[in-house]
N, C-alpha and C positions, 0 to 999 in steps of 0.2 A: 813357280807356283808358290813356293814356301814364302818368298818375300811378299807376294800379293796377299797372301792369308795373313801375314803379320801386319800389313798395312791396314787391311780391313778391320782386324780386331783392335787396331789403334783408333780407328773410326768408331767402333763400338765403345770405345773408351769415352776406358773409357769409357763410348756410346757409345766410353764411354767412354775416362780417365783413362785415359790415356790411359779406357775406358780406359793390360792385360792391363796402355798403361793402366791401368786401367786404377775406390779409396776407402780406408777404414777411418775417414776424418770425423765421423759424426758420434761423440761420446754419448753414452746412456740412451741410445736409440736402436731399437731392433727394426730389421726390415719391415716386419708385419706392422709395426706402429707407423712407419713412414708410408705405408700403403694404406692406411687406415681410410683415407677419404677418397681414394681412388684405386681401382684394381689395375689399372695399366697406364703407362705414360708413352706418348707418341712423339717421335722426333723426325723431322723432315731433313733429308740430305740434299745439298745443292753443290754443284761444281761450277765455279765461275759464273754463278748466278742463275744456272740452268737446273731445274728440279731434276734430282738424279736418283731418289729413292727414299726409303724410310727405315726406321728402327722402332719397335715397340717393346717396352719392357712390361712384364706382368709378375706379380708375386703369386706363387702357387702353394704357399704354406710350408710345413716342416716335414722332414723325413729323417730317419736314423741312417747315417752312412759311417761305415767303419766303427760302429759302436757309439757315435756321437750325433746328437741331434743337430740338424742343419736346416737353415732357411733355403728355400729353392726359388730361384728367379728364372723366369722364362724370357728369352729374347727372340724375337722374330725379326728378320731383316732381309731387305731387298735393295741392292745398290747397283746401278749401271752408270759408270762414269766413261763415256766414250769407249775406246778400246783398252783403257788402262784398268778398269775394274768391272766385272760382271759377276755378281755374286748373290745367291739366295742362301740364307742360313737360318737354321732353328737350333737354339741352344738353351742348355740348362746349366745353371751355376749353383752349386751347393756351398753355402757359407756356414761355418761353425757357429752355433747359436751364442756362444759365450765370447769367442774372440773376433767374430765376423770375418775370419780369414778363409780362404777358399779351401775346400776339401776335395772337391772333384767338379770338373767342367766337362760337359758332353756337348758336342757340336755335330749337327748333320749339315753338311756343307755341299752346295753345288756351285762350282766355280767355272766359268767359261764351258759350261755343259758337263763337266766331270763331277762325279759324286764322290764324297769321302766322309767317313765318320772318324771323328777325332775325339779322343778321351784323355783328360789330363787328371792325374791322381797326385794329390799333394801330401807330402810327409813333412809337416812343419818341424817335428822334432829332429829329423835328419837334414832338413834343408835340401830336400830332393823332389823333384817333379818327374813322374814317368808319364811320357806322352805316347799315346798309340794311335797309329793311323791305320784305318781299314778301308781299302778301296773297293770299288764296285766288283772287281774281278776276284775278290777274296784275299788279295795280298795284304799281309798285316806287317807294319813295321813299327818298332818301338825305339824311342829315344829317351835318354835319361839325362835330366839337367841338374846340376848341383849348384846351389846358390846360398848366400848368406840368409839367416832367418831374421824376421819373418818374411815369407814369400807371398806376394800379392799377385792377383791377376789384373790385367788392365781394367776389366769391367768391374770387379769388386772395389778397385781403388777409386773408381768414379763415384760410387754410391756410399762407400763408408770410409771417411778419412780417419786415420788412427786415432784411437781413444786418447785423451789427454792433451791433444794438440790444439792450441787456441791460435787461430789464423792471426788475429790482431797482434798478439805477442810475437808471432813468428814473422810479421811483415818485413820483407826485404831479405829474409834468410832463405837459402836453398835447402830443401828438405829431400833426402835420398830414400827411394823405395826399391826393393828387390822385386823384379819380375823373373819368371822361369829362366830367361836367356839373356837378360839385359838389367840395367839399372836405370831408373827414370828419377829426374830431379824436378821439383815443383817449387815455385815461389809466389807467395801471396803478394801481389804488387800494390793493390789499392782497391777501394770501392769505385765502381763505375756503373753508368746506365747502360741498359741493353734492351733492345727492343724484341719482345717475344709475344706471340699470338695477338699482334696489333696494339700491345701495350708497352710502355716504357717503364723498366723496373730498375731499381738499384740492385747491384749484386757484387760479391766478392769476385775481383778479376785476378786469375792466376796464370802465370806462364810456365811452361814445362818444356823439358828437353830430354830426349831418350833417343830411339831410332829416328824420330822426327820432332821438330819443334812444334809446339801448339799453344793455344790460348784457350782459357776455360773460364766461363762465367758460372758462378754458383749462387743460388737464391739466398738472401740474408736470413730468411727464417728457418728453412730446413736443410739448406745447402744441397738441394737437388740441382743438377746441372740444368742450365738454361740454354747454354750455347757452348759449342766447341769448334774451334777453327784449326785447321791444318793448312800450312803454306808450303807448297813445293815448286819446283821449276815449271811444272805444267800449270799451275795455278792455285786457287784456294778452294778447299772443301770445307763447307759449313754444315754443322749438325745443329739444328735449332728445335727447341721444344715447340710442339704445336698447341697443345691444350692450354687453356687457361687454368690457373690453380684454384 
């Protein structure tokens, strides 16, 4: 089950970045500003061309977490890919207002009919993530991950590329990011066209590798993910933005 959960949150990578891969790539932009013109963004999921679910991002505002103000993102998702993945999830991600790094992530997950509440608490100073799993029967398990700093979440990585990084200047270079239990590498390859919501748009095309290889298209104007592809031995999973900008 743990492997399936990790795969799904790569979908959210992500959908985001790869989503835990999830990005702090957007200098001088707060999440509230990025959602100024829309309260939610919807993505459709397909597997080998077959519609297989959706992911919806929403911005909920701010809240104090651990003495620091944090932006709150809500993610609702439902994915069913043959017998490989059957998951319904409701998540909240808390990002530090100053650094845009994750402070806490809370997930209500139902996978293959089994419910679980997962909470991640990030200590960026210590380079530590405490993950708590609470099952329907009341059993609670805690796991501690130690990682180099800063620590990203696949989902935050998708929406906030680290401050100060210029994609054009980094073209062709591998950039490394720490997730709670792995490292992810991303490279800006080139500008490419991608079809989204019936329109062809120019986008930044990035390739990544971590637990799985992926391709990512980001819009040129606000670097919001337009499309995310995962390719495995079973086929291709595509996460594509639905609405027009």
